[in-house]
C-alpha positions, 0 to 999 in steps of 0.5 A, a space after each residue: 237035222 239042223 233047223 232054221 228057225 227064222 229068216 229075215 228078207 231084206 227089201 229096202 223098197 217095194 217098186 213092184 219088181 218081179 224079184 219082190 214078188 218072188 221074195 213074197 212067194 219064198 216067204 210064204 213057202 218058208 212059212 209052210 215049212 214052219 220057218 218064221 219069215 219076215 220081209 222088211 227094211 234093213 232097220 227092222 232086223 230083229 235077230 233072225 237066224 238068216 238074213 236074205 238080202 233081196 238086193 245085193 247092191 244095198 245089203 244088210 250085214 249083221 253079226 247076230 245072223 248065222 247066215 248073211 246071204 246075198 241074192 245076186 241078180 244082174 252084174 252088168 257093169 264094172 262098178 257092180 262087179 266091184 261092189 259085189 267083190 267088196 261084199 265077199 268078205 262079209 257074206 257067207 252065202 251067195 245065191 245066184 240065179 243059175 249055175 252059170 251065174 254061180 260059176 261067174 261069182 265063184 270065179 270073181 271070188 276065187 272060191 266056191 264054198 258058200 256060192 250056189 246057183 239055183 235057177 230062178 223059179 217060175 211063179 205060174 206053173 200052169 202051162 195052158 193046153 195046146 190049141 189045135 184047130 181043124 178048119 173045115 166043115 164036117 161031112 157025113 162021109 167022114 172025108 176029113 178023117 176026124 175019126 182019127 182024133 177019137 181013135 188017138 185019144 181012146 188009147 191015151 191016158 187022162 194026162 194026154 187029153 188034158 194037154 189039148 183043146 181041139 177047136 173045130 172051125 166050120 159047119 156041122 161039127 155039133 153031132 161029132 161033139 157028142 163023141 168028143 164029150 163021151 171021151 171027156 175031151 176038151 173042145 170048142 166049136 166055132 161056126 159062122 153062117 156063110 151068109 155072115 159078112 166077113 165070115 172068112 175073116 172072122 174064122 182067120 181071127 179065131 185061127 190066129 189064137 191057135 198053136 197048131 192046125 191039123 188036116 187029117 183028110 186025104 180028099 185032095 188038100 185044104 186051103 186052110 193049110 195056107 190059112 195056117 201058114 199066114 197065121 204062123 201056126 205049126 201045121 200037121 197035114 196029110 201028104 197029098 197034093 198042094 200040101 207038099 213043098 210048103 217048107 219046114 212049118 208044114 209036117 206031112 203024114 202018110 197014114 193013121 200011124 203017122 198022124 198018131 206019131 205027130 200028135 205024140 210029138 206034140 204031146 211030148 213037147 207040151 209035157 216038157 213044158 209042164 215038167 220044166 215048170 214043175 222043176 222050177 217051182 217056188 216050192 222046189 226053189 225054196 227047198 234048195 235054198 233051205 238046204 243051202 243054208 242048212 249046209 252053212 249052219 252045219 258044214 261037213 268036210 270041205 268038198 273037192 274043188 272048193 277053191 276056184 283055181 285060176 286057169 283057162 276055164 276061170 278066165 273064160 267065164 270072167 271074159 264071157 260075162 264081162 263082154 256083156 257089161 254095159 258102158 258106164 253111163 251117167 245114170 249108172 255112175 249116179 246110181 252107184 253113188 246113191 248106193 254108196 250113200 245108202 250104205 254109209 247111212 246103214 252103217 
């Protein structure tokens, strides 16, 4: 397998831009794979095998590099488009922020070889658990059907438990909490004395930090459902009384099985967030980036569709992006002139 010994990431300035943080993350990941990675200004290039330009509008090209790569961010006016097109003849690697952006760049260039779209990665991969509230006092006769929560998690694996934090807002939940702890569930109890001035408002402020309100009791309805609506929460409530007719933000269930189905759906949505973040990790991004550069160092037979043929799809892609271009303001023209001056200095 072709190896990449070293990568130089060109960073003309450090302004605290999110892309600059991303480049440091990539450099760290390259180092973990045994690839020497360095970040610096253009004049500190020292013959690394790959030059990766973090700013495509002020790029460094050096014939000593086997791969001269551009990281292409926003092409959002006609001047930037022209500057990018002027770079096509020198750079053999064009890294875009998504496959859609890569389609646009390939359409501008008239060919696809050397162009790749890798979805911009997330820097934080931890999706916080769903905060699910039950806003009511707890009663010894079990009228709120809190047992259903225990029954649900008794049948679910660890990863499902980790997706939730249950927050019980009200009095007398302490005895029940021991049973939650026995299942190693995540939970919070918020209790204010009824004599406390502003008690109800304090509960509502706490409720506003939740994602979902549940009410599994079939004891005539709960005013907390209205509180959930005012807080903008997703609501899962028993199909009784005045819970009905409250619109699409209130999902009703008729029995234990229906309650379980709704919790399953909550978990699946949470799980999709976790999977999406894992798929968009910096580690996964770096692996694809390395694969792209290796392909340029050891190209195989030309793949079908290397040329981006002119046609309706090609024209539609160009039109889609160009319709979003910003007008050429004084600030944009001035920035382009500064970039041109910087490029002349680099030469």
